[in-house]
N, C-alpha and C positions, 0 to 999 in steps of 0.2 A: 489273425486276427479271428476269419473264422472257423478255426478248428477251437481254439479257446472258448470261443460262443457255444459251441456245439458241446464240448465237455460239461462247463460249466449247464447247459442246458441238461447234460444224461447226470451229473451230477444231482441236478435238483430234482430231476424224478426220481432219482434213486430213496432219496432221503424221503420223499412222498410217500412213494409204495412202501417205505420202511416203517413210516409210522401208523400207514393205513393198515401194514402187518400185525403193529403192535397193537391197534386200537380194536380189531377185528379178535386176535387172541385174547385180549382183555375181557372183551365182551363175550367169551366163549367163557372164561376163568369166572366171569360176575356170576351169569347167568348158572353157573354150577355153586355160586354160594363159594367159590374160593377167591375170595375179597383179596386176600393178600399177594396172589398170584395174579389179580387183574390190576392191582394197583401198580403193582411193578413191571406190566405190561403199559400202561398207561401212560405212568412215567418216562417208561423208555421211550413212547410214542409224541411225547410233550420235546424231547431234546432233540428226535430228531424232525419235528414240525407240527409248532406250536397251533392248537386250535381251540377254538371256544367249547366246541361238543368234548374235545380231549381236557380240560378243563372241569367241563360236569362232571364227567365220566370220574378224573381224579378225583372228586370231591367227593363223589358219593362214594367210592371206594372205601378213603380213608374214613368217611363217616361209621361204614360199615366195621373197620378195624379200630375203630376208636382213636384215630389220630385226629383230634380235635383242631387243634391248631391247625394240621396242612388241611385236612377238609376248610376250616375257615378263610386261610389264604388262599387256596383253589376257587371257590365260589367268587372272592373278591376278584382274583384273574379271568371269571368267567363274567361279571357284569365289566373288569375295566377291556376287556377284549371284544365283549357286542353289547353295546347299551342295550340294543333292544331286548336283551336278556335279564337285565335289572331285577325285575320281579321275580324270575325264577334263582337268581343268585339268593335273594332275601329272604324265599322262603327256604332253602338250602340252606342259610346262614339260621333263622330262627330252629330248625330241626339241631345245628350242631349246640346253638345256645343252651337247649333243653337237654339234649346230651350231654353235655359239657357240665351243667347244673347239678342233675342227677350224678354225677361220676364226681362231682366236687372238685373240678379241676379249673380251678379260677383262672388260671394266667390263659387257656386256650377260650373262656366263657368271657373274659374281658376282651379277648383278640378278636372275636366271634362277633361283639358289639358293637367293639370301632368298626369292623368292615360294614357291620348293618348299617351302622350310619352313612358310612361313605356310600356306600352303595345305595340306599333310599333316606337322603336326609330328614324326610317327612314323615317316615313310617314314623308311628306312636311305640315305644318302648315297654309301655305298660308297667307288669310291675319287675319290668331288667332294670327300669330306669335308675333306681336306687342303685345298683350294682355299678351301671354307667358313670354315674354322677360321681359316687364315690371315688371311681377311677380316675376322671377328669381331676377331680379337688386333689385327690394323691398324688399324680403327674403336675401338678401348677397349673392345668391348664382351666384359666381362670374364666374364660370364654365359652368354654364345653361346661362347664359345671354351671355355671350362669343359664345357660341353656336347659339344660339336662333337669338340673335341683326343682323347678317348680312341678315339673312331669312326677318325678319322684314324691315331692311331700304328698301332692294330691294321692297318690297310690299306697301312703303310708298305710299299716295296718293301724296305728293307733295312734294318740296326742303324744305319746312321749316319742316316739319315733319322729312324727312330722316335726316335733318340734328338736330334734336334733338334728334332722334334715337343712330347717329350716335356719339353724346358727351356722351350718356350712355355707346356706346360700347369703346369710348376712355377710360372712367373711369373706365369702368371693367377690362380693360387691363393693366391699370395703376396698379391697385388693386393688379393683378396679377403679377406686375415687368414686364411686357412686353412691355416695353417705345419702344421698336425696332417697334410695331403695332400703340401703343398710338401716339406717334409724329405727325406722317404724319396725322393721323385722326384729330386730335386736328388742324392743320396747315391747315386744309382741310376746316372746319365750321369756322378759323376765317378766312381766306380769303375771303370765299363767302357771309359770314356778312348777311346771311338770317333772323336771329333770335338774336337780341341784346342780349338778357340773356343768352340763350347758348353761344354765343360767347364770352361772359364775362368768362362764367363758364369754357370755352373751354383755354382760356387764363392763368387760374388758373391751369388747368388740364395742359397744357404745362408746366408750372414753376415749378409742381409738378416732371413730367417726368424727365426735365432736371438736376432738383438736384436730382432724382432717381439714373439717367445715370452719373454724376458726382460721385456720391458717391460709383458708380459700379466700375467704372473706377482706384479711387482713392488704393479701396479695390483688385483691382489685380494688382496695381503697376505701374498706366499709369497716373503718375499726371500731365504729361501735356496736354494729353487728356480731364482728368478729370477739369482742369482750365475753358478752354473753355467751359464744360457743365456748370461749376458752375456761370460765367459769363452769361451765357443767364438766368440762375436760379434768377440773380440779375437784370436782366431788369427792367424797369419800367412798370409797374401795375404789377408784381409779387405780392402776398400776402404777406406781412410783414412778418410772420412765414418763409412761405418758402426761402427769400433773407434771412433771420437772418441765419438758416440753412445752406445756401450757403457760405455765409461768414465764417462760420464757416469751412468747406471745403477749402473754399481757406485758410484758414490760414494753414491748413493742407497742402495743396501745398507746400504754401512759407515755411514752416516748412522742408517738402521733398527736398527743390531748397537748403536750408542750406540759408535761407533771415528770421533772424529772428526778426528784427524790422519789415519787412512786416507781418508776422503770426502774430505776436503782434497788427498790426493795424487791419490786418482782423476780429481778436478773437474779440478787441473793437468794431466792427462796427456789429459783431454780439452780443454784448449784447445792441445795443442801440436798443433804443424801445418797448423793451420786460418789463414784470414784475420782479420785485426781484423775484427769487425763479422758475422761471418758467424753464423747461428744459433745453432750448438752454442757456440761461444765466448763470445755474448753469455748464453746458459744459464748455463753454466759459469761465468762471470765473476760472473752474479747470486748463485749458491747460495756461491760463497768471500765476496764479500761480505756477504751473509749469515749464513754462519758467523761471520765475522769483527766483525761488531756484536751478536751474538745473546748474551747472557750465561751460557745454558747450553745445550748442545747438546739437539735437539728428537730425542725417541725415536721419533717418525713418521716418514714416509718425503716427504719433498718431493712435492708431486705433478708428474705428467710433462705436461711442458706438451707 
């Protein structure tokens, strides 16, 4: 047992010395401006024995060799290895962001921005907030998009860009079912009419939110409030499927009020314009069939599927 322990100790010392040797060789190459050779030595050192210093030096050498993705990864590793050096890592990551942006290397730029958010979550991204926000939206990271888009809007260079970002913010809020936030955002974009394509998208988003709000009111036993939201969702210009789903909700409202003929009429409107077998048509037909078989109308609203 003692001999085995001594062997392990010798191996550990050997690895440590190997890492130190590689680090020293890397420092010499770095001082000469031979950054690729320095990077190779630092990476060998990391394989032998990982240290915060080696991560920092590897990141700096990678930045000099324009390997921005590696530089971003190593600065993040630096912060993970030694939290007291998070500020140093953040400064390095900002250098990577600037360099990657200048080189038009979007993948590395996004990687550096993500790392920066992890290393220093409260650090303002400034003009880079838009890129980070769009990346979050593209990845379906709703929480990330909601957190970043307000800063991106504030840093937008003009009103059209701001409204484009506000539209994305509204859609992210709608996906999170936070229509209390999304509705005024969409309404503002529509009112300003700065960008036709964005305004059209905002109208669709507004219709979707009014549908969601109606469904939420109905689920909470407030059919009168639900009716007002559903009617907004059937307004001219609403996407066909949103309007059809709203008519489905209006049918449930009518049924909750004891108005069976009105419910049937709304369910029939939900069928109109759909494809046979689509989900809205199936649900509408099921509700119509259920009413046809019932001896008396139920005063309780059917459960939203």
